[in-house]
N, C-alpha and C positions, 0 to 999 in steps of 0.2 A: 567697630573697627578691626578685630583682628582677620587673620590672613584668609583666611576660610572661606572670606567674602572673595576672594578674587578669583576662589575656587568657582564660586556658585555662578558667579558673573561671565569667565571665559566659557565655563561647560569643561567636562570631563574630555581628555584626550582618546580619542578615535582612534587615531592614524597610525599606524604603524612606524617603524622608522623605516622601512624600505621604502613604502610610499610618497615620502618627502624627505630627502636627500639630505635637506637643512637639518635634520633630528638625528640623522646615521653617526654613529662615531667616525671623528676623525680615524683617517686612515692613511698609509702611508710613513715617510721617515720620523724621525725623530718624537716619535711619541703621535703620529698623528696630523695632518695638515688640513686648512681650510678649503672647500668642496668649490673653490674659486668657479669651477668648469659647471658649475651644475647650479647655479643663485641666478636665481628669475624672480622678479619682483612679487610675485602670482603665487611663489612658495610661504612667503612670509607667515600672513594673516596664520594660517594653522599653525604655525611653527610659534607664534607666537602666541596662541591659544595655550598649546600643549606644556609649551613650558613654562608659562608664568604659571599655568597650574600644579606642575610640576615644585616649583618654586617655594611656592605657597606649601605643598605640602610638606614639602623640607623644614619648613621654619616650624608647621603647625605641630610635628612631631617633635622640632627639640622644646615649642613651649606646650607642649603637655605631656610628657616626660614626668610621671609621678616621682622621680627617684630625686632625693639633695640635689642640686643644682651643684655641679663642679665645671671645673675648667674641662675635664673630658666630656663630658655628656652634653654640656652646652658651647662651649667654644670649637671646640675642634669641630664639633659636625658644623657650627655656623660657617667654618671656614671652605666648608667642602659643598657648601647649601648653592642650587642651581646652577650643577655643571653645564648644563643643556642651552641653558638660557642663557646665559654667559658666552656661550659660544654662537649663538645665532644671533643676540646685541652685539656681537662684533662683528659677523658677516654682514647684518644689516647700517652698525657704522660707518664702515669703510665705506659700504657699495654711497651711501648717502654722498660722503666725501668727493669718491673719486668717482663715480657714475651716473650722477644724480639727475634721472630722467622723472620726466611727469610723473611717472608709475612710484617710484620711488618718492617723491616728492609729498604726492596723494597716501601713502602710506606714512609718512613722518606725519603727516598733521591729523590723521586718523589716529594712531596710535603714540606718540609724545604723549599726550595725557594719561592714555592710559598707565603707559610705562612708571608715570609719577605716582598715580597712584597707588598703582601695587606696588610701589617700593614704602608709600606710606603705610599701609597696612602693615606691614612689616614692621615697619620703626616706632608704628602705634599700639601695637601691639601688649596688651599690658600683662600676661602672665610670661611673655617672653621678656619683656625690658625686666619682669619682677626678677628671673634668673640671671641677668646681666648684673642687675645692682646687689642680688646677694652674693657673687661672686666677688664683684667688686669693692663688697663691703668687707670683705674675709680677706683683699688679695695678698694683704702682708704678710696675714699669719696661717695661712693655709699651706703652706710647704714649696711655692709657687719661685719657678726660677723671675730670673731678672728681666729677660724676653716674655714667659708670658705677663707678668704683673703690666709690663708695657702694653701688651697687646689687650689685655683685660680693661685699661685704665683709658685707649685710644678707643675702644668700643663703647664704652659707660659713654663714653666724652661725646664723641658725635652722634649716640643715639638722644644725648640730652639736647645736642646743638639743633637735632632734627627736631627735635616737640616731643620728645618722648614721655616728657613727665607734664605736660598740657593738659586740664581736662577733657573731655569728650567734646566739649562745645569749640574749645580753640581748636582740637585737634582736623574738628569737622573745615573749620577756616583754613586753619593751615593748607591743608588738603585741596582747598580750590583754589590757593593761592600756588601753590606749584604746578596743578592743571593747566591755570592758566597761561602760567611763566611760559611751559613745556609747549603749551598750541604758540606764543608768541615769539619763542622761540624760531621755531619752525617756518613759519611767518616770514620774521627776517630776515633769516640765510635764504627762502626761495625768492623774496626781493632781492636779495643782494647778486646773489648767484645770476639772475634776470640781466641785471645789467652790467654785470662783469661776462657775461654773454654776447656783449654787444662789439662794435668795430667801426673804426672810422674808414671806410672806402677811398685808397688814391689811386686814381687812374693817371694821370699826368705823375709819369715818375719824375720828370723837374723837382717835383715840390720833395721827392725825397734825396736832393742834393745834400751831400755831409755825409749819411750814413755809412757805413761801412759796407760791404758786398753782403756779407753772412749774416745783418741784418734787415736787408732788403731781401735776399732769399729765404727767408722766416717770415715777413710780409708776404711775397709773392706764397707763399704755398698755405698761409694764414686764408689770403683771397681763395686759393682753389679751392680747399675745403669748404669754402661757403659757399663756392661758386659764383662768389663777384668776380667782376675785371681788376685787372691789373695787380692794387695792392692791399691789404687788409693789416691795421694796426687795431690789433684786439685789448680790452679796456681791462690789462693785466698788467701788474708791475714788470714783467718780465720782459713785455712787449711795449712799455709804455716808457721807462725810463732811459732805454738806449736811443728814441726818437727827440728826449726833452736832452740830451747829451750832446747829440752830432750832429740834427739838421739845421741847416741853416734857415730856411722858410720858418720865421717865426711866426706868420699868421698858423703855419701846420703846427708847428710847439702847443700858443695859446691853446688851438681847437684840440690837439690830444691829451692838454692837461685840464683842461676844463672837463671833459667829460669823465675824465678818470677822479679825479678831487669830486665830482658830483656825486658819482655813485650814489643812488641812495634818495639823493636831493632836488628831484627835477618838480615833485609838484606833481610827479602822474603815478599811475597804477602799482609803479614800482618804486616808490618814496618809503621812506624808512621812519623819518619822525613819528608818526603818531604810535607805532608800533614800540619805538624806543623809550617815549615817553609812560606808555603804556610798564613797559615791565620796568622802567626804573622805579614807576609809584607802586607795584607790587612785590617789588625787592623792599624798597621801604616800608611797607605794612607788614609785611612778611618777618623782619628785623624786628620791629615793635611788639608782635604778638612774641616773639622771642625771647623779648626781655634785653633787648640794644636799643642802644639808641638810633644808630645807624645802619644800610646794609655792609658799609665798611667795619662796621667795628666787628659784624657778625662774622664776615667774612676771614676776618682777619685773625680770630681764635686758633688756629690753627696752623700757623705762619711761621717765621723764622722772627720776623721785625714784629709780629704781637698785635701792636697797632696801626691803627691812620696818619698817627703824629710821627710815630717812629719812621714811617716810608718817607713820608711829607718829608723828614728832615732831612732825609740822605738826599731827595730831589731838590731840595731848594739851595743845599750847598752846594749842587755841583750848577744849578740853572745859571746862576748871574757869569759865570765864566763861563759858560755854552752859549748866551747871550752877546756876549762883549766879545765872543772872537766872530761871531756871525757879522758883527758890524766891522771888523778887519776883514773879513771876507767880501761882504758887500763892496768895503772902497776899494778894494784889489781890482775888483771884477768892473765898476764903473771907471775903472780906469782903463781898461781895458775896450770896453765899450763905449766910451769916449762920452759926449756930452750929445748924442744926438736920440737916445733912450734910456728912460730911467729902468734901472734893475726889476724886472716884477718875475713871480715866481716860476713863469713857464722858460724864463733867462739863465736860474740859477746852475744848473746842473750844466749847461752849455758853456758859459762864458766864466765857472770854475774850472770846466777841462781847456780851457784857453789859458788862464792861470797857470793851470798844474802843467802846461805844455812850457812856458814860459818860463817858470820857476822851476821846474826840476829834469825840462825838455823829456818828460814822460807823457805821453798821450796813452789813455787806457786802449786805443786799436790799436799799439803796439805789442799788448800781454795777450789779449785775446789766440794770436796764433799757438800759443804756448799753454793756452787752458783746453784742449779737447778732454768733452765729458770722460771719454773712456780711460783714457789716462789719470785724468786727476780722481777716476772712483777706483783704480788702482791704486795710486798716493795715499788714497786713505784708508786702503785696506793695508797696505804695506806699513802705515805709521802705527795702526794697532795692533800688528804683530811685532814689531821692535819693541812697543811700549809692555803690550803690557800679555804676549804671548800669543793671541786668538790669531788660528789659523784658518782660511776661507780658501773654500774648493766649488766653485762656479757650475751648478746644477741645473743653469738655466733649460726648459724642457721636459723635466723630469717630474715636477710636479704641477697643481694648478695655477693658473695667474686668471685674474680678471680682464688683463689688456693684455694684447700681445707682445706690447714692449718690455712687458718688464722681464728683471733678472733673481735672479734667485743663487743666493750660495749657501751649501754648509758650514757650519762652526764647530772648531774641537778649540781645545785649549790647552798652551803648551805641555799637556801629558797627552794629549790626544784623544780626549774625553770628551764628548758630542755634549757642545753648548746648546746646540740650536739652530736654527735657518734666517737668513736675510733673505728680505725681497727691498728690489728697487721699481719705484716707478716715478721718471725722470721730466716726464711729458707734459705739458700745458693741452688740451681737451677741450670742448664745450661739454658741460657736466661735471667738471671738477671745479671745486674750490680754490681760490686761489690762495697764493703764498706757497708755504713750505713749510711740513712737520713730518712727526715720526709717530708711530702706531705699533701697539704691542698688541699684535693678534692672540696672543697668548705667555702671560707671565712663569717666569723662573719659579718654582717651592720646593723645600724639602719634604716637607710634610705630607705622605702616603693618600695617595700614587703621586709619587715628585712628577713634577714636568720639566721641560725645559722651555726656551724660551724661541718665541716668535717673531719676530721684530722685524719692521719696514720703515723705509724712507722714502716721503715722496716730495717731489719737488714741480714748480711750473715753469724748467728749461722752454725756453722755443725751439723745437722740431724743425730742421730744413726742410731742404726734397730729398729724397732719396738717392743715398751715395755719396751726399756731401756733408764732409766733416760738421761735428756738431763742438762747434767753437763755444764755450762760456766765458763769458767776464771775470774778473776777478774777483770781483763782489758775490759772483755765484758762487765760483769755487770756495770762498768763503760760508757760503752758506750749505752747499755740501759737505763740509767739515762741521761745521755748525749740523746738521741733522743727523750725521753719523756719529756727534757726538751722542746723542741719545739712545742710537740702536747700541752702542760701546755698554754705557749705564746698565740701558737693560741686559747684556749679554755677560756682563762681571756679575750679576747680581747671583746673590748668594746668602737666601733669607729660607730661615725653615719656614714660619707661620705668613701666608700671602699676606694677612691685614699689614704685616708689618714689611709691606715692599714697595708702597708708593712713599712719595717725598713731601714735604712742602712745598708752594705755590714757588715762594721766591726760594725754592733749592734747587725747581725742573730743569732751569735753564744753565743753571750752574757747569754739570760736567761738560753739556752742548756747546755752553761760551769756552771752555778754556781745550776742546778739542780744536777748535781754531785755529791756536797758535803752531800748531804743527804744518799746516798747509806752503808757510814759505821758507821751512827751515830747509837749507840747503841741499839733503841728502834727499828731499824729498823730491825738490825742484830738478836737482841732477839726473834722477832717477826716472819721472815722471811728466816735471811741467817740461815737455821738449817740442821744440818748434813742429806744428802739425808735417812742415813740406818738407825741413831742412832736416830735422830727424835731432838738430843741435839744441843741447840744454841753454836755458836761460841763462844769458851773458852775464856776470857780477856787477856789471854797470848799470844794467836796470834792476837788478835787484835792489842796487844802493840808492838805486831813486825812487824805486819804491819805499822801501825803510825811512827811508829821507821825506818820501812825502805822507807817512803813516800818518800822522798829526795834522797832515793837510785836509780844511773840510769840513774838521769835527764840531766845527760851530754847528754848522749844515746840521749834521749828523747826528748831536745829541740833541741839540732845540727840537727837530724836525720829532723824534723819540719820546724826549722828555714832556714836550708839550702835549703829547696823547696819555704818557703815564698820569702827570699833573691834574688834566681835566678829567682823566677816569676815578682819580681819589675824587676830585670835588664835586664829582657829580654823585657817588655814591653815600659822601656825607651830607648830602643834604636831609635832613632829618624827614621831612615828608614825604619828600621824594618826586616834588610836585614840578618839573621844568618844562620846556619847551626848547629841544634840542639846540635848535638853531641857534638861537636867543644866548643860550645856556653856556654853549662855546663859544662864540662872538665874547659875549661879558668876560669870563673866563679866561682867553684869549689876552683880553684889552687888560686885565689886571696883571696880570704877568708881565705883560710887555714883550707879545711875541711879536717878533720882527716880520712887518708887513711883506719881508721879499718870499717868506716862506711860507707853508702850511703843518699842518701836525700829518705826520707820517701816517695816521689814519683817524680822518674828523671821524666825527662820533656817526655820523647818518649810513656810514662801511666798516663800524668799528666791529669787526667781526669779531677776535678775541671776545668784546663786551658783552655784545645781543644776540648770538649764537648759541647759546647756553654760559653756565655762571661759570666756566672755567677761571678767565680773567678778568671776572670783575673783580672790584676796586683789588688787582692783581698784577695791573700791567707795569706796575713799576719794578715788578719782582723781574726782570733783565737788567735793569740797573743794581738792584740787590746780589744780584749771582754774581754779575760784574767786576763787581767789589772782590767776592771771593775769587773768581776766576783772573783776574790780576794779578791778587796776590799769592797765588797757586804757581804761575808762570813761572811769578819771580823767585819763587821757590828752586824752580828747577837751575834757571840763570844764576841763582848762589850757588847750587852744588857745581857749574860746572858747565853743563852741559841738557839741553833740553831730550837727552835720551839717556838720561843719570836713572840708572836700575833701580836704584833703595828711594832715591823719589816717585818714581812711578811704582816702586811697589807698593810704597808705603799711601800715596794716593789712593790705589786698587783698594787694597786692602782693608783702610780707615775708611774712606768715603762711597767709595763707587759699590762695591760688594754690598755691603750693609744696609741698605734700602732704607728704612724708617726705625733699625731696631735698637736708635739708642737718639738720644736729640740732636738735630743737626748741627747746632751751636757748639756742642759738646764735642761733635766727631771733628767739627772741622779744630777746635782748639787741639783736638790729641793727634789732629796732619803738620797744624804749624804753629804751636806749639805758643798760641796768642789768639785775639781774634784777626780777622783782616783787617789790613791797614787801608783806609781808603784813597791813601795817596799812592798806589801803586794803580789805582782805575785812575786819579786825574792826571798822573804819569803819563800814563800809556796814550790819553786824551789829547795829551798836548798842555793842561791846562798849570796853573801855580795849583803847587802843594802846599800842606799846609805848613807853617812856616816860614814860607817864600815872603819875601816883602815886595 
């Protein structure tokens, strides 16, 4: 069970760093940068073998130390163990998310269970855990400071949650579960990516009636990339949503909608249902082995919510209001549509846009000319500078990138001290997973050797024809600010021990959701949301229309999200984990009264948050949990009289953004706000009745 077994399995390293660039020390600014220009799939097997052996040896040395266990001779070297393995895994993780060719998929299938087994070997190492436990047992009497005590406690709790106290037979079984899950996650991701790489070909331009020219240009570029005639609508959200919003051809809307919502659910080679059923069962079995009733109970031990019941309580407080609002929205749309058709899911976005236009004289197509991608990026940097003193200098072309359209900035703080680098990878392409996300190539730490941040944002904006302006929607602009909020969180972090850097799952989305609020501040709009042709700032009457319509369609937005979060929690609270994914989804939606005019934002067969890893499993509720804090936080700025209030921004950064997980996050929030977050701020933001309203 000891980590020496990993060395035996992988073999000793014989390759010098010069022979494999993935093993070389990172060079360049800010303490070194990833060698993206040298990354090739065939280099990884040797890099994996070498660095797994190195990490195993690092932990073996700690575990076999004959000296009495102390924080200095056990916990500190654990914080530094496996440095090169971490770097290689960063390179591999980014490539499988952004440049996922068949070669990378093959590597992922082969190596994911090996990584799992290697990590289990460390967790299950008895001498190592004995040292951790000895330090934990004396943590309050051995002279440790508060941060050291918290770090020891978190490490101990994590090892116990991962099975360190099981007997040998149970550990062997747990490792089998973990390896099987790793393989299943890889299989799920591969199947979903195959479906998302498909496109609907449109050769008759008349079928695209109603689409703005910018959307048609994107579809034409997508067809050219795939060597198809005419136009192509790729099976990703950024390509599909504009068609559902503007296309007057109802048959096309239905065809595009069905292709999108049935990803992974077509009964073909890419169908994910069997893989999902396997994952849910394995998770339940693993939870039982670890002493928990359900996977959700196990997963939520290290969250702010603590229990599935607490998460469900918040969701069900919001669900009735959201569902009721959908009924109102459908009634409004049906009046516009008339009696000739009944509103179906592929009609929702189309007719909601007509209602928006009639009610607020606001057409989303009016907004796009003000949201040119380059300008909005500059607006996000400006806001971060004004709020937190971060300075950005573009250095694109001076450091390696893995895709030619990437941009890079060096970042310094208000005193001119280096913070790190910030990378942007903004455009959709074949082999890149859908959605938007942030990566941290390297996290900050104070523990010697200290590290500076390498942070990235990744989006799937549609890239038009060469030379054409890249205009994004208001939703896309909010996504850009959202993901940049994650980067700000990483760049403001100031922790000493890397083990206190991560935050609970239901805190992770909080800083990013807060950052969305600054997009529509008048100052950002005046400077950066300027019409791409006339260069005029967005007129106040147009902003007023946006503000008046901010709670418009919140029934749809809240219900499609919440239904996904509720289904996630219910799937992972099935005690035996035996489900038929499609049937379970249908039954759960019927139970909670899901409106028939819309579907989950992420149907189960394509729910990447849940089934490509354990990351968000029993945790999709976290966006709502975070939004409760986010709405209440921006209310603090409003109460101070300005979204740019310096005292509030300084306190927010110092108490919440810079501290990682050095203190309990609920306590940190109370230190910032003077109380727990008020759910009324969330309800008000979404335009729902607040507590106390009649």
